[in-house]
C-alpha positions, 0 to 999 in steps of 0.5 A, a space after each residue: 510483471 516482476 521486471 515492471 517493478 524495477 523502476 519503483 524500488 526505493 520509491 513510496 509505493 501503494 499496494 493494495 491486497 486481495 483482502 482489500 487492504 491499502 499499504 503505503 511504504 518505501 519499496 526495498 525488494 520483490 521476487 519472481 513471485 512478487 513478494 514485496 519487502 516494504 520499508 517504513 511501512 503503515 496500513 491505512 485503514 479507512 472508515 465511514 465514521 472517522 477519518 483514515 487511521 495509519 497503522 505504523 508497521 515499520 518494516 513488512 513483506 507482503 505475499 505475492 499472491 496477496 498483491 492486487 494492485 501496485 502504483 508509486 505515489 506522488 508524495 508531494 499530493 500524498 503530504 497534502 491529504 488530510 487524512 484525519 477529515 478523509 472519510 471512504 467505505 473500506 474496499 472489499 476483498 477481490 472475488 474471483 
C-alpha cells in the first residue's frame, strides 16, 4: 500500500482511522508502516444534531496502524459542500 501513496503526496487527502475519525489535509509524507504526515489539516466531527465541526490541527501525524482508508479529495467539490448544514451519524470504530 505504501507505494500507492506516491500519487497522493502534496495533494489533499481524506483519512478515515480505525477508531472512526476523519482527517483532511495535505499529505506531506509517509513511511513503510503507513505513518502519515498531514499539513494544514483538520478533523471533521460529524453529528446528527448539528453541522460538521472542523477542528483545526495544522501539522499532524497519524500512526499507520490506525489508518483504515486514504483517498484523494476533489477540492472543487469539497469547497462547495455546506458542512454547517450537513448532519450525519459519526462513524463507528472498525471491529475485527
